[in-house]
N, CA, C and O atoms as a CHARMM CRD file, in Angstrom:
* protein
*
  268
    1    1 UNK  N      9.74200 -32.49300   3.96600 PROA 1      0.00000
    2    1 UNK  CA     9.16500 -31.54200   3.01500 PROA 1      0.00000
    3    1 UNK  C     10.26200 -30.60700   2.52900 PROA 1      0.00000
    4    1 UNK  O     10.98800 -30.01600   3.32900 PROA 1      0.00000
    5    2 UNK  N     10.37500 -30.48200   1.22700 PROA 2      0.00000
    6    2 UNK  CA    11.44100 -29.64100   0.69000 PROA 2      0.00000
    7    2 UNK  C     11.07300 -28.16300   0.74500 PROA 2      0.00000
    8    2 UNK  O      9.90500 -27.80100   0.88700 PROA 2      0.00000
    9    3 UNK  N     12.08200 -27.33100   0.63100 PROA 3      0.00000
   10    3 UNK  CA    11.84500 -25.88900   0.57200 PROA 3      0.00000
   11    3 UNK  C     12.02400 -25.16500   1.88700 PROA 3      0.00000
   12    3 UNK  O     12.01200 -23.93400   1.91700 PROA 3      0.00000
   13    4 UNK  N     12.19200 -25.90500   2.98900 PROA 4      0.00000
   14    4 UNK  CA    12.40500 -25.24400   4.26500 PROA 4      0.00000
   15    4 UNK  C     13.89600 -25.21600   4.57100 PROA 4      0.00000
   16    4 UNK  O     14.57100 -26.23900   4.46500 PROA 4      0.00000
   17    5 UNK  N     14.40400 -24.06900   4.94300 PROA 5      0.00000
   18    5 UNK  CA    15.81600 -23.94500   5.25300 PROA 5      0.00000
   19    5 UNK  C     16.04900 -22.90600   6.32800 PROA 5      0.00000
   20    5 UNK  O     15.16300 -22.11400   6.64900 PROA 5      0.00000
   21    6 UNK  N     17.25500 -22.91700   6.88200 PROA 6      0.00000
   22    6 UNK  CA    17.60100 -21.96900   7.94000 PROA 6      0.00000
   23    6 UNK  C     18.27500 -20.76000   7.29900 PROA 6      0.00000
   24    6 UNK  O     19.38000 -20.87200   6.76800 PROA 6      0.00000
   25    7 UNK  N     17.62000 -19.61900   7.34800 PROA 7      0.00000
   26    7 UNK  CA    18.14100 -18.39100   6.76700 PROA 7      0.00000
   27    7 UNK  C     18.36300 -17.38300   7.88100 PROA 7      0.00000
   28    7 UNK  O     17.39300 -16.84500   8.41300 PROA 7      0.00000
   29    8 UNK  N     19.59800 -17.11200   8.24900 PROA 8      0.00000
   30    8 UNK  CA    19.89600 -16.16900   9.32300 PROA 8      0.00000
   31    8 UNK  C     19.17200 -16.53200  10.61700 PROA 8      0.00000
   32    8 UNK  O     18.40900 -15.73100  11.15700 PROA 8      0.00000
   33    9 UNK  N     19.41600 -17.73700  11.10300 PROA 9      0.00000
   34    9 UNK  CA    18.84900 -18.20000  12.36900 PROA 9      0.00000
   35    9 UNK  C     17.32800 -18.30400  12.36800 PROA 9      0.00000
   36    9 UNK  O     16.69600 -18.10500  13.40500 PROA 9      0.00000
   37   10 UNK  N     16.73700 -18.61300  11.22200 PROA 10     0.00000
   38   10 UNK  CA    15.28900 -18.78400  11.16400 PROA 10     0.00000
   39   10 UNK  C     14.91200 -19.68600  10.01600 PROA 10     0.00000
   40   10 UNK  O     15.71900 -19.92300   9.11800 PROA 10     0.00000
   41   11 UNK  N     13.71800 -20.18100  10.03300 PROA 11     0.00000
   42   11 UNK  CA    13.24400 -21.05300   8.97200 PROA 11     0.00000
   43   11 UNK  C     12.67700 -20.21700   7.84200 PROA 11     0.00000
   44   11 UNK  O     12.03400 -19.19300   8.07300 PROA 11     0.00000
   45   12 UNK  N     12.92000 -20.66300   6.61400 PROA 12     0.00000
   46   12 UNK  CA    12.35000 -19.92200   5.49700 PROA 12     0.00000
   47   12 UNK  C     12.28200 -20.75500   4.24100 PROA 12     0.00000
   48   12 UNK  O     13.14500 -21.59600   3.98700 PROA 12     0.00000
   49   13 UNK  N     11.27100 -20.52100   3.47500 PROA 13     0.00000
   50   13 UNK  CA    11.11300 -21.14000   2.17300 PROA 13     0.00000
   51   13 UNK  C     11.25200 -20.02100   1.15200 PROA 13     0.00000
   52   13 UNK  O     10.32200 -19.24500   0.93300 PROA 13     0.00000
   53   14 UNK  N     12.42200 -19.94800   0.53100 PROA 14     0.00000
   54   14 UNK  CA    12.69300 -18.83200  -0.36300 PROA 14     0.00000
   55   14 UNK  C     11.94100 -18.94600  -1.69300 PROA 14     0.00000
   56   14 UNK  O     11.66100 -17.93100  -2.33100 PROA 14     0.00000
   57   15 UNK  N     11.61300 -20.16200  -2.11300 PROA 15     0.00000
   58   15 UNK  CA    10.87100 -20.31500  -3.36700 PROA 15     0.00000
   59   15 UNK  C      9.48200 -19.70000  -3.27800 PROA 15     0.00000
   60   15 UNK  O      8.98100 -19.13000  -4.24700 PROA 15     0.00000
   61   16 UNK  N      8.87400 -19.81700  -2.12400 PROA 16     0.00000
   62   16 UNK  CA     7.51700 -19.29800  -1.96900 PROA 16     0.00000
   63   16 UNK  C      7.47300 -17.94800  -1.26300 PROA 16     0.00000
   64   16 UNK  O      6.39400 -17.44200  -0.95500 PROA 16     0.00000
   65   17 UNK  N      8.63000 -17.37100  -1.00800 PROA 17     0.00000
   66   17 UNK  CA     8.65800 -16.02900  -0.44200 PROA 17     0.00000
   67   17 UNK  C      8.54600 -15.96200   1.07100 PROA 17     0.00000
   68   17 UNK  O      8.47900 -14.86800   1.63200 PROA 17     0.00000
   69   18 UNK  N      8.52500 -17.11100   1.74700 PROA 18     0.00000
   70   18 UNK  CA     8.46400 -17.07500   3.20200 PROA 18     0.00000
   71   18 UNK  C      9.87400 -17.11300   3.75400 PROA 18     0.00000
   72   18 UNK  O     10.68800 -17.93300   3.33100 PROA 18     0.00000
   73   19 UNK  N     10.16500 -16.23700   4.69000 PROA 19     0.00000
   74   19 UNK  CA    11.50300 -16.25800   5.24200 PROA 19     0.00000
   75   19 UNK  C     11.58100 -15.55800   6.58100 PROA 19     0.00000
   76   19 UNK  O     10.70700 -14.77300   6.94800 PROA 19     0.00000
   77   20 UNK  N     12.65000 -15.86100   7.30300 PROA 20     0.00000
   78   20 UNK  CA    12.89800 -15.22000   8.58700 PROA 20     0.00000
   79   20 UNK  C     13.93300 -14.12200   8.35500 PROA 20     0.00000
   80   20 UNK  O     15.08000 -14.41200   8.01600 PROA 20     0.00000
   81   21 UNK  N     13.54800 -12.90300   8.53000 PROA 21     0.00000
   82   21 UNK  CA    14.41900 -11.75800   8.32200 PROA 21     0.00000
   83   21 UNK  C     14.70900 -11.11800   9.66600 PROA 21     0.00000
   84   21 UNK  O     13.81100 -10.53900  10.27700 PROA 21     0.00000
   85   22 UNK  N     15.94100 -11.20900  10.13700 PROA 22     0.00000
   86   22 UNK  CA    16.32600 -10.63500  11.42900 PROA 22     0.00000
   87   22 UNK  C     15.46600 -11.19000  12.56900 PROA 22     0.00000
   88   22 UNK  O     14.81800 -10.43700  13.29600 PROA 22     0.00000
   89   23 UNK  N     15.47100 -12.50200  12.70800 PROA 23     0.00000
   90   23 UNK  CA    14.80500 -13.18000  13.82500 PROA 23     0.00000
   91   23 UNK  C     13.28700 -12.99400  13.87400 PROA 23     0.00000
   92   23 UNK  O     12.70900 -12.92200  14.95800 PROA 23     0.00000
   93   24 UNK  N     12.64900 -12.91700  12.72500 PROA 24     0.00000
   94   24 UNK  CA    11.18900 -12.81000  12.70400 PROA 24     0.00000
   95   24 UNK  C     10.63300 -13.46700  11.46300 PROA 24     0.00000
   96   24 UNK  O     11.33800 -13.59000  10.46100 PROA 24     0.00000
   97   25 UNK  N      9.40600 -13.88300  11.50700 PROA 25     0.00000
   98   25 UNK  CA     8.77900 -14.50200  10.35400 PROA 25     0.00000
   99   25 UNK  C      8.27600 -13.42100   9.40400 PROA 25     0.00000
  100   25 UNK  O      7.75700 -12.39300   9.83900 PROA 25     0.00000
  101   26 UNK  N      8.43000 -13.66000   8.12000 PROA 26     0.00000
  102   26 UNK  CA     7.91700 -12.68000   7.17200 PROA 26     0.00000
  103   26 UNK  C      7.75700 -13.26600   5.79100 PROA 26     0.00000
  104   26 UNK  O      8.51500 -14.14600   5.38400 PROA 26     0.00000
  105   27 UNK  N      6.78700 -12.78500   5.08700 PROA 27     0.00000
  106   27 UNK  CA     6.56500 -13.15500   3.70200 PROA 27     0.00000
  107   27 UNK  C      6.89500 -11.92700   2.87200 PROA 27     0.00000
  108   27 UNK  O      6.11100 -10.98000   2.81200 PROA 27     0.00000
  109   28 UNK  N      8.05500 -11.94400   2.23200 PROA 28     0.00000
  110   28 UNK  CA     8.50200 -10.75500   1.52000 PROA 28     0.00000
  111   28 UNK  C      7.75800 -10.54100   0.20300 PROA 28     0.00000
  112   28 UNK  O      7.62000  -9.40400  -0.24700 PROA 28     0.00000
  113   29 UNK  N      7.27800 -11.61700  -0.41700 PROA 29     0.00000
  114   29 UNK  CA     6.54400 -11.45300  -1.66800 PROA 29     0.00000
  115   29 UNK  C      5.21100 -10.75200  -1.44800 PROA 29     0.00000
  116   29 UNK  O      4.78000  -9.94000  -2.26800 PROA 29     0.00000
  117   30 UNK  N      4.56200 -11.07400  -0.33300 PROA 30     0.00000
  118   30 UNK  CA     3.24300 -10.50800  -0.08900 PROA 30     0.00000
  119   30 UNK  C      3.26200  -9.29500   0.83200 PROA 30     0.00000
  120   30 UNK  O      2.21100  -8.74300   1.15600 PROA 30     0.00000
  121   31 UNK  N      4.44000  -8.88400   1.24800 PROA 31     0.00000
  122   31 UNK  CA     4.56600  -7.60800   1.94000 PROA 31     0.00000
  123   31 UNK  C      4.18900  -7.60300   3.40500 PROA 31     0.00000
  124   31 UNK  O      4.06500  -6.52200   3.97900 PROA 31     0.00000
  125   32 UNK  N      3.99600  -8.76600   4.05800 PROA 32     0.00000
  126   32 UNK  CA     3.76200  -8.71800   5.49200 PROA 32     0.00000
  127   32 UNK  C      4.85000  -9.51600   6.18300 PROA 32     0.00000
  128   32 UNK  O      5.23600 -10.58900   5.71800 PROA 32     0.00000
  129   33 UNK  N      5.34300  -8.99200   7.29200 PROA 33     0.00000
  130   33 UNK  CA     6.41600  -9.70400   7.95100 PROA 33     0.00000
  131   33 UNK  C      6.99800  -8.92300   9.10400 PROA 33     0.00000
  132   33 UNK  O      6.62900  -7.78200   9.38000 PROA 33     0.00000
  133   34 UNK  N      7.93600  -9.59800   9.77100 PROA 34     0.00000
  134   34 UNK  CA     8.58900  -9.03600  10.94600 PROA 34     0.00000
  135   34 UNK  C      9.97000  -8.58300  10.55300 PROA 34     0.00000
  136   34 UNK  O     10.80700  -9.39600  10.16200 PROA 34     0.00000
  137   35 UNK  N     10.21600  -7.30600  10.65100 PROA 35     0.00000
  138   35 UNK  CA    11.54300  -6.82300  10.32900 PROA 35     0.00000
  139   35 UNK  C     12.41800  -6.71200  11.57300 PROA 35     0.00000
  140   35 UNK  O     13.63600  -6.86600  11.48100 PROA 35     0.00000
  141   36 UNK  N     11.83000  -6.45300  12.71700 PROA 36     0.00000
  142   36 UNK  CA    12.60500  -6.31200  13.94900 PROA 36     0.00000
  143   36 UNK  C     11.90600  -6.94400  15.14400 PROA 36     0.00000
  144   36 UNK  O     11.37000  -6.24900  16.00700 PROA 36     0.00000
  145   37 UNK  N     11.92000  -8.27500  15.18000 PROA 37     0.00000
  146   37 UNK  CA    11.44900  -9.02300  16.35200 PROA 37     0.00000
  147   37 UNK  C      9.96900  -8.86500  16.69800 PROA 37     0.00000
  148   37 UNK  O      9.61500  -8.89400  17.87700 PROA 37     0.00000
  149   38 UNK  N      9.10900  -8.70200  15.71400 PROA 38     0.00000
  150   38 UNK  CA     7.66500  -8.64400  15.98800 PROA 38     0.00000
  151   38 UNK  C      6.90000  -8.75900  14.68800 PROA 38     0.00000
  152   38 UNK  O      7.42100  -8.39400  13.63500 PROA 38     0.00000
  153   39 UNK  N      5.70100  -9.24800  14.73300 PROA 39     0.00000
  154   39 UNK  CA     4.91600  -9.34800  13.50500 PROA 39     0.00000
  155   39 UNK  C      4.40000  -7.97000  13.11100 PROA 39     0.00000
  156   39 UNK  O      3.95400  -7.19900  13.96000 PROA 39     0.00000
  157   40 UNK  N      4.46300  -7.67000  11.83400 PROA 40     0.00000
  158   40 UNK  CA     3.98300  -6.37200  11.38500 PROA 40     0.00000
  159   40 UNK  C      3.68400  -6.38000   9.90700 PROA 40     0.00000
  160   40 UNK  O      4.10900  -7.27400   9.17500 PROA 40     0.00000
  161   41 UNK  N      2.96200  -5.39400   9.48500 PROA 41     0.00000
  162   41 UNK  CA     2.55200  -5.27800   8.09400 PROA 41     0.00000
  163   41 UNK  C      3.35900  -4.16600   7.44700 PROA 41     0.00000
  164   41 UNK  O      3.30000  -3.01300   7.87300 PROA 41     0.00000
  165   42 UNK  N      4.11600  -4.52200   6.41300 PROA 42     0.00000
  166   42 UNK  CA     4.96000  -3.53400   5.75400 PROA 42     0.00000
  167   42 UNK  C      4.21400  -2.75100   4.67000 PROA 42     0.00000
  168   42 UNK  O      4.71300  -1.73700   4.18200 PROA 42     0.00000
  169   43 UNK  N      3.03100  -3.21400   4.29700 PROA 43     0.00000
  170   43 UNK  CA     2.25900  -2.50600   3.27700 PROA 43     0.00000
  171   43 UNK  C      0.99700  -1.91400   3.90100 PROA 43     0.00000
  172   43 UNK  O      0.25300  -2.63900   4.56100 PROA 43     0.00000
  173   44 UNK  N      0.73500  -0.63200   3.71500 PROA 44     0.00000
  174   44 UNK  CA    -0.39600   0.02200   4.36000 PROA 44     0.00000
  175   44 UNK  C     -1.74900  -0.55300   3.96400 PROA 44     0.00000
  176   44 UNK  O     -2.72100  -0.39500   4.70300 PROA 44     0.00000
  177   45 UNK  N     -1.83400  -1.21500   2.81400 PROA 45     0.00000
  178   45 UNK  CA    -3.11800  -1.74300   2.37400 PROA 45     0.00000
  179   45 UNK  C     -3.42400  -3.11700   2.96000 PROA 45     0.00000
  180   45 UNK  O     -4.53900  -3.62000   2.82000 PROA 45     0.00000
  181   46 UNK  N     -2.43500  -3.72400   3.61700 PROA 46     0.00000
  182   46 UNK  CA    -2.63100  -5.08700   4.13600 PROA 46     0.00000
  183   46 UNK  C     -2.97100  -5.03600   5.61200 PROA 46     0.00000
  184   46 UNK  O     -2.08900  -5.13700   6.46500 PROA 46     0.00000
  185   47 UNK  N     -4.25800  -4.87900   5.91100 PROA 47     0.00000
  186   47 UNK  CA    -4.67900  -4.72800   7.30300 PROA 47     0.00000
  187   47 UNK  C     -4.74700  -6.06600   8.03000 PROA 47     0.00000
  188   47 UNK  O     -4.92800  -6.09800   9.24700 PROA 47     0.00000
  189   48 UNK  N     -4.60200  -7.17400   7.29400 PROA 48     0.00000
  190   48 UNK  CA    -4.66000  -8.49100   7.91300 PROA 48     0.00000
  191   48 UNK  C     -3.26800  -9.07000   8.13500 PROA 48     0.00000
  192   48 UNK  O     -3.12400 -10.28200   8.29100 PROA 48     0.00000
  193   49 UNK  N     -2.26000  -8.23800   8.15100 PROA 49     0.00000
  194   49 UNK  CA    -0.88100  -8.71200   8.27100 PROA 49     0.00000
  195   49 UNK  C     -0.64800  -9.58400   9.49200 PROA 49     0.00000
  196   49 UNK  O     -0.00200 -10.62800   9.40000 PROA 49     0.00000
  197   50 UNK  N     -1.17000  -9.16000  10.63700 PROA 50     0.00000
  198   50 UNK  CA    -0.94100  -9.92700  11.86500 PROA 50     0.00000
  199   50 UNK  C     -1.60800 -11.29400  11.79000 PROA 50     0.00000
  200   50 UNK  O     -1.01700 -12.30000  12.18500 PROA 50     0.00000
  201   51 UNK  N     -2.85300 -11.33300  11.27800 PROA 51     0.00000
  202   51 UNK  CA    -3.53700 -12.60600  11.15600 PROA 51     0.00000
  203   51 UNK  C     -2.80700 -13.51700  10.17400 PROA 51     0.00000
  204   51 UNK  O     -2.69400 -14.72100  10.40700 PROA 51     0.00000
  205   52 UNK  N     -2.31000 -12.94600   9.07600 PROA 52     0.00000
  206   52 UNK  CA    -1.56900 -13.75600   8.11200 PROA 52     0.00000
  207   52 UNK  C     -0.28500 -14.28300   8.73400 PROA 52     0.00000
  208   52 UNK  O      0.12000 -15.41300   8.46000 PROA 52     0.00000
  209   53 UNK  N      0.35400 -13.47800   9.56400 PROA 53     0.00000
  210   53 UNK  CA     1.56700 -13.92700  10.23500 PROA 53     0.00000
  211   53 UNK  C      1.26700 -15.10300  11.15600 PROA 53     0.00000
  212   53 UNK  O      2.05800 -16.04100  11.24800 PROA 53     0.00000
  213   54 UNK  N      0.11800 -15.05300  11.84100 PROA 54     0.00000
  214   54 UNK  CA    -0.27400 -16.15900  12.70700 PROA 54     0.00000
  215   54 UNK  C     -0.53500 -17.42100  11.88900 PROA 54     0.00000
  216   54 UNK  O     -0.13900 -18.51600  12.28800 PROA 54     0.00000
  217   55 UNK  N     -1.19600 -17.26900  10.75500 PROA 55     0.00000
  218   55 UNK  CA    -1.44700 -18.40700   9.87500 PROA 55     0.00000
  219   55 UNK  C     -0.11900 -18.96900   9.38100 PROA 55     0.00000
  220   55 UNK  O      0.06200 -20.18600   9.34100 PROA 55     0.00000
  221   56 UNK  N      0.79900 -18.10400   9.00900 PROA 56     0.00000
  222   56 UNK  CA     2.10700 -18.55600   8.54900 PROA 56     0.00000
  223   56 UNK  C      2.82300 -19.35100   9.62900 PROA 56     0.00000
  224   56 UNK  O      3.46000 -20.36400   9.34000 PROA 56     0.00000
  225   57 UNK  N      2.71800 -18.89300  10.87800 PROA 57     0.00000
  226   57 UNK  CA     3.34300 -19.60700  11.99100 PROA 57     0.00000
  227   57 UNK  C      2.79600 -21.02900  12.09200 PROA 57     0.00000
  228   57 UNK  O      3.55100 -21.97500  12.31400 PROA 57     0.00000
  229   58 UNK  N      1.48400 -21.17300  11.92900 PROA 58     0.00000
  230   58 UNK  CA     0.85200 -22.49700  11.96500 PROA 58     0.00000
  231   58 UNK  C      1.35100 -23.34100  10.78900 PROA 58     0.00000
  232   58 UNK  O      1.67400 -24.51700  10.96100 PROA 58     0.00000
  233   59 UNK  N      1.41300 -22.74700   9.60400 PROA 59     0.00000
  234   59 UNK  CA     1.90000 -23.47100   8.43300 PROA 59     0.00000
  235   59 UNK  C      3.35600 -23.88600   8.61200 PROA 59     0.00000
  236   59 UNK  O      3.74600 -24.97700   8.19600 PROA 59     0.00000
  237   60 UNK  N      4.14700 -23.03700   9.21800 PROA 60     0.00000
  238   60 UNK  CA     5.54900 -23.35500   9.46100 PROA 60     0.00000
  239   60 UNK  C      5.67000 -24.55400  10.38600 PROA 60     0.00000
  240   60 UNK  O      6.46300 -25.46300  10.14000 PROA 60     0.00000
  241   61 UNK  N      4.87700 -24.54900  11.45700 PROA 61     0.00000
  242   61 UNK  CA     4.89900 -25.68200  12.39100 PROA 61     0.00000
  243   61 UNK  C      4.49000 -26.96500  11.67500 PROA 61     0.00000
  244   61 UNK  O      5.10600 -28.01100  11.87700 PROA 61     0.00000
  245   62 UNK  N      3.46700 -26.89000  10.85000 PROA 62     0.00000
  246   62 UNK  CA     3.01200 -28.05800  10.09900 PROA 62     0.00000
  247   62 UNK  C      4.11300 -28.54300   9.16400 PROA 62     0.00000
  248   62 UNK  O      4.35500 -29.74500   9.04800 PROA 62     0.00000
  249   63 UNK  N      4.77800 -27.60500   8.49800 PROA 63     0.00000
  250   63 UNK  CA     5.85600 -27.97000   7.58800 PROA 63     0.00000
  251   63 UNK  C      6.99800 -28.66700   8.30700 PROA 63     0.00000
  252   63 UNK  O      7.57400 -29.62000   7.78300 PROA 63     0.00000
  253   64 UNK  N      7.32800 -28.20000   9.50400 PROA 64     0.00000
  254   64 UNK  CA     8.41100 -28.81300  10.25800 PROA 64     0.00000
  255   64 UNK  C      8.01500 -30.21800  10.71500 PROA 64     0.00000
  256   64 UNK  O      8.85000 -31.12300  10.74500 PROA 64     0.00000
  257   65 UNK  N      6.74300 -30.39700  11.07100 PROA 65     0.00000
  258   65 UNK  CA     6.27700 -31.70200  11.51800 PROA 65     0.00000
  259   65 UNK  C      6.26600 -32.71900  10.38400 PROA 65     0.00000
  260   65 UNK  O      6.48100 -33.90900  10.61300 PROA 65     0.00000
  261   66 UNK  N      6.01700 -32.25600   9.16400 PROA 66     0.00000
  262   66 UNK  CA     5.91600 -33.17600   8.03400 PROA 66     0.00000
  263   66 UNK  C      7.22500 -33.32300   7.27100 PROA 66     0.00000
  264   66 UNK  O      7.30500 -34.12600   6.34100 PROA 66     0.00000
  265   67 UNK  N      8.23900 -32.57500   7.64100 PROA 67     0.00000
  266   67 UNK  CA     9.50400 -32.66800   6.90900 PROA 67     0.00000
  267   67 UNK  C     10.32400 -33.85600   7.36300 PROA 67     0.00000
  268   67 UNK  O     11.41900 -34.08200   6.84900 PROA 67     0.00000
């Protein structure tokens, strides 16, 4: 599967805004992500940040399995 790459010791799809920033998963386009080794929500209005991070983790695993 195209679009997955290693960005600073992590997997990330830069076209779709998913990336690993400082050893954590994060979606920079949608404002939720891990800036320092933990899942977190960078936007105060996104109360589902942790759940979205978990979903992203599942999608990442699926992407790696199908690549």
